[in-house]
C-alpha positions in Angstrom: 0.0 0.0 0.0 1.3 3.5 -0.8 0.2 7.0 -0.7 1.4 9.6 -3.2 -0.1 12.8 -1.9 1.4 15.0 -4.6 -0.4 13.1 -7.3 -3.3 11.5 -5.4 -4.4 14.3 -3.2 -4.1 12.1 -0.2 -6.3 9.3 -1.5 -5.0 5.8 -0.8 -4.1 3.8 -3.9 -4.6 0.1 -3.7 -3.0 -1.8 -6.6 -1.8 -5.1 -7.7 1.8 -5.6 -8.6 2.8 -3.8 -11.8 -0.7 -2.7 -12.6 -0.5 0.9 -11.4 1.7 3.5 -13.0 1.8 5.2 -9.6 3.7 2.2 -8.2 6.1 2.5 -11.1 6.8 6.1 -10.3 7.2 5.7 -6.5 8.7 2.2 -6.6 6.2 1.0 -4.1 4.2 -2.1 -4.9 1.3 -3.5 -2.9 1.1 -7.3 -2.4 -2.7 -7.5 -2.2 -4.5 -8.0 -5.5 -6.5 -4.7 -5.6 -7.2 -2.6 -8.6 -6.0 1.0 -8.5 -8.8 3.0 -7.0 -7.0 6.3 -7.6 -7.2 6.0 -11.4 -10.9 5.6 -11.2 -11.6 8.3 -8.6 -9.3 11.1 -9.6 -7.5 12.7 -12.6 -10.1 15.3 -13.5 -8.3 16.3 -16.7 -9.4 12.9 -18.1 -13.0 13.4 -17.1 -15.4 12.7 -19.9 -18.5 13.1 -17.9 -19.8 16.0 -15.8 -21.8 13.7 -13.4 -19.1 12.9 -10.9 -15.4 12.8 -10.2 -15.4 9.1 -10.8 -14.4 8.1 -14.3 -12.0 5.8 -16.1 -8.6 7.1 -17.0 -6.1 4.3 -17.4 -7.7 1.8 -19.7 -4.9 0.5 -21.9 -4.7 -1.6 -25.0 -4.2 -4.7 -22.8 -7.8 -4.6 -21.7 -10.3 -6.8 -23.4 -12.5 -5.1 -26.0 -16.0 -4.2 -25.2 -18.4 -7.1 -26.1 -21.1 -6.1 -28.6 -24.6 -7.1 -27.6 -26.7 -8.1 -30.6 -29.8 -7.2 -28.6 -28.7 -3.5 -28.7 -29.3 -3.5 -32.4 -32.8 -5.0 -32.6 -36.3 -3.7 -32.0 -38.3 -4.9 -29.1 -40.7 -7.7 -29.7 -44.5 -7.4 -29.2 -44.4 -9.0 -25.8 -41.5 -6.8 -24.7 -43.4 -3.7 -25.9 -46.5 -4.7 -23.9 -44.4 -5.4 -20.8 -42.7 -2.1 -21.1 -46.0 -0.3 -21.6 -47.3 -1.9 -18.4 -44.3 -0.8 -16.4 -44.3 2.7 -17.9 -48.1 3.0 -17.4 -47.7 2.3 -13.7 -45.6 5.4 -13.4 -47.1 7.7 -16.1 -50.8 7.0 -15.3 -50.7 8.5 -11.8 -48.4 11.2 -12.9 -51.0 12.4 -15.5 -53.6 12.6 -12.8 -51.1 14.4 -10.6 -50.4 17.0 -13.3 -54.1 17.5 -13.9 -54.7 18.0 -10.1 -51.9 20.6 -10.0 -53.3 22.3 -13.0 -56.6 22.4 -11.1 -54.9 24.0 -8.2 -53.5 26.8 -10.4 -57.0 27.3 -12.0 -58.5 27.6 -8.5 -56.1 30.3 -7.5 -56.6 32.2 -10.7 -60.4 31.9 -10.2 -60.3 33.5 -6.7 -57.9 36.2 -8.0 -60.3 37.0 -10.8 -63.2 37.4 -8.3 -61.1 40.0 -6.4 -60.9 42.3 -9.5 -59.0 43.1 -12.6 -56.0 44.7 -10.8 -55.7 41.8 -8.4 -55.8 39.3 -11.3 -53.1 41.2 -13.2 -51.0 41.5 -10.1 -51.4 37.9 -9.2 -50.6 36.8 -12.7 -47.4 39.0 -12.6 -46.4 37.6 -9.3 -46.9 34.0 -10.4 -44.8 34.7 -13.5 -42.1 36.2 -11.4 -42.3 33.2 -9.0 -42.0 30.8 -11.8 -38.9 32.5 -13.2 -37.1 33.2 -9.9 -38.1 30.2 -7.8 -40.2 27.3 -9.1 -38.2 26.7 -12.3 -35.0 26.8 -10.3 -36.0 24.6 -7.5 -37.7 22.0 -9.7 -34.7 22.0 -12.0 -32.1 21.6 -9.2 -34.2 18.8 -7.6 -33.9 16.8 -10.9 -30.2 16.3 -10.1 -31.1 13.6 -7.7 -33.3 11.8 -10.3 -30.5 9.7 -12.0 -28.8 9.0 -8.6 -32.0 7.7 -7.0 -33.3 5.9 -10.2 -30.0 4.1 -10.8 -29.5 3.4 -7.1 -32.9 1.8 -7.0 -32.1 -0.4 -10.0 -28.7 -1.3 -8.4 -30.4 -2.0 -5.0 -28.1 0.5 -3.3 -30.9 1.7 -0.9 -28.8 4.0 1.3 -27.8 6.2 -1.6 -31.4 7.1 -2.2 -31.9 8.4 1.3 -28.6 10.2 1.2 -29.4 11.9 -2.1 -32.8 13.0 -0.7 -31.1 14.6 2.3 -28.5 16.4 0.2 -31.0 17.7 -2.3 -33.2 19.1 0.4 -30.2 21.0 1.9 -29.2 22.3 -1.5 -32.7 23.6 -2.2 -32.9 25.2 1.3 -29.6 27.0 0.6 -30.9 28.3 -2.7 -34.1 29.5 -1.1 -32.2 32.1 0.9 -31.2 34.4 -2.0 -34.6 33.8 -3.6 -36.4 35.0 -0.4 -34.1 38.0 -0.3 -35.1 38.8 -3.9 -38.8 38.5 -3.2 -38.6 40.8 -0.2 -37.1 43.5 -2.4 -39.4 42.8 -5.4 -41.3 46.0 -5.0 -38.2 48.2 -5.4 -37.1 46.1 -8.4 -40.5 46.4 -10.2 -40.6 50.2 -9.6 -37.1 50.5 -10.9 -38.2 48.6 -14.0 -40.9 51.2 -14.6 -44.0 49.1 -13.5 -47.1 50.7 -12.2 -46.9 51.4 -8.4 -50.3 49.8 -7.6 -49.6 46.7 -9.7 -46.1 46.4 -8.2 -47.4 46.8 -4.6 -50.0 44.0 -5.0 -47.5 41.7 -6.9 -44.9 42.2 -4.2 -47.5 41.5 -1.5 -48.4 38.3 -3.2 -44.7 37.2 -3.2 -44.2 38.2 0.4 -47.1 36.0 1.6 -45.7 33.2 -0.6 -42.4 33.1 1.2 -43.5 30.1 3.3 -43.9 28.2 0.0 -40.2 28.3 -0.5 -39.7 25.9 2.4 -42.5 23.7 1.3 -41.1 23.5 -2.3 -37.6 22.7 -1.0 -39.0 19.6 0.7 -41.8 18.7 -1.8 -39.8 18.6 -5.0 -37.2 16.0 -3.6 -40.0 14.0 -2.0 -41.8 13.6 -5.3 -38.6 12.4 -7.1 -37.8 10.1 -4.1 -41.1 8.3 -4.5 -41.3 8.4 -8.3 -37.8 6.9 -8.9 -38.9 4.0 -6.7 -42.0 3.6 -9.0 -44.3 4.7 -6.1 -46.4 7.3 -7.9 -49.9 6.3 -6.6 -49.2 7.8 -3.1 -48.2 11.1 -4.8 -51.5 11.2 -6.7 -53.6 10.3 -3.6 -51.9 12.9 -1.4 -52.2 15.5 -4.1 -55.9 14.9 -4.6 -56.6 15.4 -0.9 -54.5 18.6 -0.8 -56.0 20.1 -3.9 -59.5 19.3 -2.7 -58.8 21.1 0.5 -57.2 24.0 -1.5 -60.7 25.1 -2.6 -62.0 25.4 1.0 -58.8 27.1 2.2 -59.1 29.7 -0.5 -62.7 30.4 0.4 -61.9 30.6 4.1 -59.0 33.0 3.7 -60.2 35.1 0.8 -64.0 35.3 1.4 -64.5 34.5 5.0 -61.5 36.4 6.5 -61.3 38.9 3.7 -57.6 38.7 3.2 -57.8 39.3 -0.5 -54.7 38.7 -2.6 -52.8 37.8 0.6 -55.3 35.0 1.2 -54.7 33.5 -2.3 -50.9 33.5 -1.7 -51.3 31.9 1.8 -53.7 29.3 0.5 -51.2 28.1 -2.1 -48.5 27.9 0.5 -50.7 26.0 3.0 -51.8 23.6 0.3 -48.1 22.7 -0.5 -47.4 22.3 3.2 -50.5 20.0 3.5 -49.1 18.0 0.6 -45.8 17.6 2.3 -47.5 16.5 5.5 -49.7 14.0 3.7 -46.7 12.5 1.9 -44.7 12.2 5.1 -47.7 10.6 6.9 -48.1 8.1 4.1 -44.4 7.2 4.2 -44.6 6.8 8.0 -47.8 4.8 8.1 -46.9 2.3 5.4 -43.2 2.2 6.4 -42.1 2.9 2.8 -38.9 4.6 4.0 -37.4 1.7 5.9 -35.1 0.4 3.1 -33.8 3.8 2.0 -33.9 6.0 5.1 -31.3 5.5 7.8 -32.0 8.8 9.5 -30.3 12.1 9.1 -26.6 11.7 8.8 -23.7 14.1 8.8 -22.6 12.6 5.5 -25.4 14.7 3.9 -23.3 17.8 4.7 -20.3 16.7 2.7 -19.5 15.6 -0.9 -22.2 17.5 -2.8 -20.1 17.5 -5.9 -21.7 14.5 -7.7 -25.1 15.9 -7.0 -24.3 19.4 -8.1 -22.7 18.1 -11.3 -26.2 16.8 -12.2 -28.3 19.4 -10.5 -26.9 22.5 -12.1 -27.2 21.5 -15.8 -30.6 20.0 -15.0 -31.7 23.3 -13.6 -30.4 25.1 -16.7 -32.2 22.7 -19.0 -35.5 23.3 -17.2 -35.1 27.1 -16.9 -34.0 27.6 -20.5 -37.3 26.1 -21.8 -39.5 27.4 -19.0 -38.2 31.0 -19.3 -38.9 31.0 -23.1 -42.6 30.9 -22.5 -42.4 33.9 -20.1 -40.4 35.7 -22.7 -43.1 35.1 -25.3 -45.6 37.0 -23.0 -43.1 39.9 -22.8 -42.6 40.0 -26.6 -46.3 39.9 -27.2 -46.8 43.0 -25.1 -44.8 44.9 -27.8 -47.3 44.0 -30.6 -49.5 46.6 -32.2 -52.4 45.7 -29.9 -50.4 44.6 -26.9 -53.2 43.9 -24.4 -55.0 41.6 -26.8 -51.8 39.9 -27.8 -50.8 39.3 -24.1 -54.3 37.9 -23.4 -54.2 35.6 -26.5 -50.6 34.5 -25.5 -51.8 33.7 -22.0 -54.7 31.5 -23.3 -52.3 29.7 -25.7 -49.7 29.1 -23.0 -52.4 27.8 -20.7 -53.4 25.4 -23.5 -49.8 24.2 -24.0 -49.5 23.8 -20.2 -52.5 21.5 -20.2 -51.3 19.5 -23.2 -47.8 19.3 -21.8 -49.1 17.3 -18.8 -49.2 14.1 -21.0 -45.7 14.2 -22.6 -44.3 15.4 -19.3 -45.7 12.4 -17.4 -44.3 10.1 -20.1 -40.9 11.9 -19.7 -41.0 11.3 -16.0 -41.9 7.6 -16.5 -39.1 6.9 -19.1 -36.6 8.7 -16.9 -37.4 6.4 -14.0 -37.4 3.3 -16.3 -34.1 4.1 -18.0 -32.5 4.9 -14.6 -33.7 1.8 -13.0 -32.6 -0.5 -15.9 -29.2 1.1 -16.2 -28.7 0.8 -12.4 -29.6 -2.9 -12.7 -27.0 -3.2 -15.5 -29.7 -3.9 -18.2 -28.7 -1.6 -21.1 -30.9 -3.6 -23.5 -34.0 -2.9 -21.4 -33.1 0.7 -21.0 -32.9 1.1 -24.8 -36.3 -0.6 -25.2 -37.7 1.8 -22.7 -36.5 4.7 -24.8 -37.9 3.2 -28.0 -41.3 2.6 -26.4 -41.4 6.0 -24.9 -40.6 7.7 -28.2 -43.3 5.7 -29.9 -45.8 6.8 -27.3 -44.6 10.4 -27.6 -45.2 10.3 -31.4 -48.8 9.1 -30.8 -49.3 11.9 -28.2 -48.0 14.5 -30.6 -50.5 13.4 -33.3 -53.3 13.6 -30.8 -52.2 17.0 -29.6 -52.0 18.4 -33.1 -55.5 17.0 -33.9 -56.9 18.6 -30.7 -55.4 22.0 -31.3 -56.4 22.1 -34.9 -60.0 20.9 -34.5 -60.6 23.1 -31.4 -59.1 26.3 -32.7 -62.5 28.1 -33.1 -64.0 26.7 -29.9 -61.2 26.6 -27.3 -60.7 30.4 -26.9 -64.4 30.9 -26.0 -63.8 29.1 -22.7 -61.6 32.1 -21.7 -63.0 35.2 -23.4 -65.7 36.6 -25.8 -63.4 39.3 -27.3 -63.5 38.7 -31.1 -60.0 39.9 -31.8 -58.5 37.8 -29.1 -60.5 34.8 -30.4 -59.1 35.6 -33.9 -55.5 35.5 -32.6 -56.1 32.3 -30.8 -57.8 30.5 -33.7 -55.0 31.7 -36.1 -52.2 30.4 -33.8 -53.7 27.1 -32.6 -52.6 25.1 -35.7 -49.0 26.3 -35.3 -49.3 25.3 -31.6 -50.3 21.9 -32.8 -47.2 21.7 -35.1 -45.1 22.7 -32.2 -46.4 19.7 -30.2 -45.2 17.4 -33.0 -41.7 18.3 -31.9 -42.4 19.0 -28.3 -43.8 15.6 -27.3 -40.9 13.5 -28.7 -38.2 16.0 -27.4 -39.8 16.0 -23.9 -39.7 12.2 -23.8 -36.1 12.4 -25.0 -35.2 14.8 -22.2 -36.5 12.1 -19.8 -34.1 9.6 -21.4 -31.2 12.0 -20.9 -32.1 12.6 -17.3 -32.5 8.9 -16.6 -29.0 8.2 -18.1 -27.4 11.1 -16.2 -26.8 13.4 -19.2 -28.4 16.7 -18.2 -25.6 18.8 -19.8 -26.6 17.4 -23.2 -30.2 18.4 -22.6 -29.2 21.9 -21.4 -27.0 22.3 -24.6 -29.9 21.2 -26.8 -32.3 23.6 -25.2 -29.9 26.5 -25.3 -29.1 25.9 -29.0 -32.7 25.3 -30.0 -34.6 28.0 -28.1 -32.1 30.8 -27.9 -29.9 30.3 -31.0 -32.6 29.1 -33.4 -36.0 30.0 -32.0 -35.3 33.4 -30.5 -33.9 35.0 -33.7 -36.7 33.6 -35.7 -39.3 35.1 -33.3 -37.5 38.4 -33.2 -37.4 38.6 -37.0 -40.9 37.3 -37.8 -42.7 38.9 -34.8 -42.5 42.5 -36.1 -43.1 41.4 -39.7 -45.8 38.8 -39.4 -47.2 39.8 -36.1 -48.5 37.6 -33.3 -48.2 34.4 -35.3 -44.5 35.2 -35.9 -43.7 34.6 -32.3 -45.2 31.1 -32.5 -43.2 30.5 -35.7 -40.1 31.1 -33.5 -41.3 28.5 -31.1 -42.0 26.1 -34.0 -38.4 26.5 -35.3 -37.1 25.9 -31.8 -39.1 22.7 -31.3 -38.1 21.4 -34.7 -34.4 22.0 -33.9 -34.8 20.5 -30.5 -36.5 17.4 -31.7 -33.9 16.9 -34.4 -30.9 17.3 -32.1 -32.6 15.1 -29.5 -33.1 12.3 -32.1 -29.5 12.5 -33.2 -28.2 12.3 -29.7 -30.4 9.3 -28.7 -29.7 7.6 -32.0 -26.0 7.7 -31.3 -26.2 6.6 -27.7 -24.0 3.7 -26.7 -26.0 1.9 -24.1 -23.1 -0.2 -22.9 -21.3 3.0 -22.0 -24.4 4.3 -20.3 -24.5 1.2 -18.1 -20.8 1.8 -17.2 -21.6 5.4 -16.3 -24.4 4.2 -14.1 -21.9 2.1 -12.2 -19.6 5.1 -12.0 -22.3 7.2 -10.5 -23.0 4.6 -7.8 -19.3 4.2 -7.0 -18.8 8.0 -7.0 -21.3 8.3 -4.1 -19.9 5.4 -2.2 -16.4 6.6 -2.7 -17.4 10.0 -1.4 -18.6 8.4 1.8 -15.6 6.1 2.1 -13.1 9.0 1.9 -14.3 10.2 5.3 -13.5 7.0 7.2 -10.4 5.2 8.3 -8.0 3.8 5.7 -8.6 0.3 6.9 -12.3 0.7 6.3 -11.4 2.1 2.8 -9.4 -1.0 2.1 -12.4 -3.2 3.2 -14.6 -1.2 0.9 -12.2 -1.7 -1.9 -12.3 -5.5 -1.3 -16.1 -5.4 -1.4 -16.1 -3.5 -4.7 -13.3 -5.4 -6.3 -15.5 -7.6 -8.5 -17.5 -4.6 -9.6 -14.4 -2.7 -10.5 -12.9 -5.6 -12.4 -16.2 -5.9 -14.4 -16.2 -2.2 -15.2 -12.7 -1.9 -16.5 -13.1 -5.1 -18.6 -14.8 -2.8 -21.2 -12.7 -0.8 -23.5 -13.9 2.8 -23.9 -14.4 2.9 -27.7 -17.0 5.7 -27.7 -16.9 8.8 -25.6 -19.4 11.0 -27.3 -22.3 9.9 -25.2 -20.3 10.7 -22.0 -20.2 14.4 -22.9 
């Protein structure tokens, strides 16, 4: 055994004789037959993946070539498709109901805001938009960093990693809530500085101030949802959400009508509903003892080694925000049209429509992310690929249905929201383009789920950045002033086409053997991070336990690295 602190950063290097270049440099050779941990857990200049500091760096020509699996080149059989649809449906079905319930919660809040008056509705809408940009998109995106860790750990039956990822993610989100809260407290000054109306700014900032408790609820709720979903336990989420949203109606009535709190009551009702949902989920976990395998209690380990989680959380956050913020920008751009008020109203109706339609591909995306993560964690790259293929097939069907819905309902749908003829004209004129957007949006949303499940959030972030802001934004800025309102949606159409095309190319070139290796790396990264904090003797024991896994991993020759980027 030897330690070369100058090159190893103090990490013990266990090696077999003659197998480690470190031993050749130092002249020290270990008698035990261990593989060199150092060359798997360090050397960041060789890192081909952003997910963790664990990667392969010293795989020479003497290693056996990667074995090609013929199953990775064939299509799934009918029975395999049916089986995959069943497993995916167990996850996606409840998630669809969950999405519809959350949509109902939002509609309920907007209903009570509308009853308060036009100014309150405008201020509440502005506040919700600001909250989406500054908080909800950020927290939900960061929470997705734990998704591949938990999904692959569940497939690999490494239960303790799931609980540890949950603890770390909650702490990360709580830390992020501090600057968000400070921003919300000063939102009135910011809006006035931006030139907003004083009355509108005052009410919007009031809504955000009374939504501050929701930051704490969201910091716990987002990780809890992923914690359950990655273990394929989505029915508890739906049941708890149904009860919470049902109570949301009565909470709004009590605070807004009975107590007369106005816009403050709407904000407090949303926060209380989220706290109720957290409470119901925790009660469900405790009553049915679902947590016993994965939760070993709060540990000081959750305070250390956030790096693997942040490697996944930050690009996941960017990927979510880049797409989410685009729709907020669409509302801003529409305000500069010739008839800005009508354009903003029409844009709001269309975005609400896309939000409703998005529930279905989004649920499919969450399902395929869980399935791909579970199968890669279980070292089943063939099944992971089948999950991707089935999900993309389902997404194509959903896209056709969405296009049919938006096209056939273009003269009817807008009447649910307004009777203004010009707004109805803008909505009817744009709905077919919205349908064309869904032809790209549904498959690319499912593809994003595949990337999340295989721990490739940076790829998704790059695709969204290039598609929405390098392709879509210039098209919208050019066609908007020339064509008008429809030109903005043409920009979104260009973005969705580019996004779907890039996503297809990435998924088509994915090496699923490599993704199975990366899943192993992710599990070892988290275990190595824990092992570094204990005594060297315990590290040696851990190396002995993992030796067979490590030998299996390095038996593959890394022929393709594109999918590691």
